[in-house]
Structures are given as structure tokens and as C-alpha cells.
C-alpha positions as CSV (number, residue, x, y, z in Angstrom):
1,M,7.8,-49.6,-1.1
2,I,7.7,-45.9,-0.3
3,R,7.0,-46.5,3.3
4,V,9.9,-49.0,3.6
5,R,12.3,-46.4,2.1
6,M,11.0,-43.8,4.5
7,Q,11.4,-46.2,7.4
8,L,15.0,-46.8,6.4
9,M,15.8,-43.1,6.2
10,V,14.1,-42.5,9.5
11,A,16.0,-45.4,11.2
12,E,19.4,-44.0,9.9
13,S,18.7,-40.5,11.1
14,N,19.7,-39.2,14.5
15,I,16.3,-37.7,15.3
16,K,15.3,-38.9,18.7
17,G,12.0,-40.9,18.8
18,L,11.2,-40.5,15.2
19,T,8.9,-43.0,13.5
20,V,7.3,-42.8,10.1
21,E,3.9,-42.1,11.7
22,N,5.0,-39.3,14.0
23,M,7.2,-37.9,11.2
24,L,4.2,-37.6,8.9
25,M,2.1,-36.0,11.7
26,S,4.8,-33.5,12.6
27,A,5.4,-32.5,9.0
28,A,1.7,-32.0,8.5
29,T,1.7,-29.2,11.1
30,Y,3.6,-27.0,8.7
31,K,1.1,-25.1,6.6
32,I,0.9,-22.4,4.0
33,I,-2.4,-20.5,4.2
34,D,-3.7,-18.7,1.1
35,D,-6.1,-15.9,1.9
36,D,-7.2,-14.0,-1.2
37,G,-3.8,-14.1,-2.8
38,L,-1.9,-13.4,0.4
39,R,0.1,-16.5,1.4
40,V,1.3,-16.9,4.9
41,R,3.5,-19.7,6.3
42,N,3.1,-20.8,9.9
43,E,6.2,-21.3,12.0
44,K,8.4,-24.3,11.3
45,T,9.4,-26.1,14.5
46,K,13.0,-27.4,14.9
47,R,11.6,-31.0,14.5
48,V,9.9,-30.1,11.2
49,R,13.1,-28.4,10.0
50,K,15.0,-31.6,10.8
51,I,12.5,-33.8,9.0
52,F,12.5,-31.6,5.9
53,H,16.3,-31.6,5.9
54,L,16.3,-35.4,6.2
55,F,14.1,-35.8,3.1
56,G,15.6,-32.9,1.1
57,V,12.6,-30.7,1.2
58,E,13.4,-27.0,0.7
59,D,11.1,-24.2,1.5
60,P,10.9,-21.5,-1.2
61,A,12.6,-18.2,-0.3
62,Q,9.6,-16.4,-1.5
63,L,6.1,-17.6,-2.2
64,P,4.5,-16.6,-5.5
65,V,1.8,-14.0,-5.2
66,E,-1.4,-14.5,-7.2
67,D,-2.9,-11.6,-9.0
68,P,-6.1,-10.8,-7.1
69,T,-7.7,-9.3,-10.2
70,A,-7.4,-12.5,-12.2
């Protein structure tokens, strides 16, 4: 059911050449890397930004920082 809903949203979007499969692969390229409490985001491509907007995914303005002494 989730896949059908995703397919409907993808079909209604104006993103050229977007399928559920390549949408999932494109979105998976965006990563947040945690290295000893320091969190770094890689760059979001225009396509990933469009996909996130389509599904209402918001990126936090600031990532929480973990206490390295804990």
C-alpha cells in the first residue's frame, strides 16, 4: 500500500523521469555522517531537494551535537 501511495505521488509530480525506484536511490545519496559527535551532512542535489519537498521531508536547521564525554 505504501508503494502504491508513493507511485501516485510520483506520478502526480512534475519531476522528469521520476520513478519510485530511482526516487529511493536518489534520496539514499543524502547522508548525515557522525564522526565522534561531529555530524556532517553531504550536499543535497537539486533532485533530492525536489524529492524531499514532494514528500514533505524537512532537513533540520541544526543537527544536535552529542556530548563526547558521555
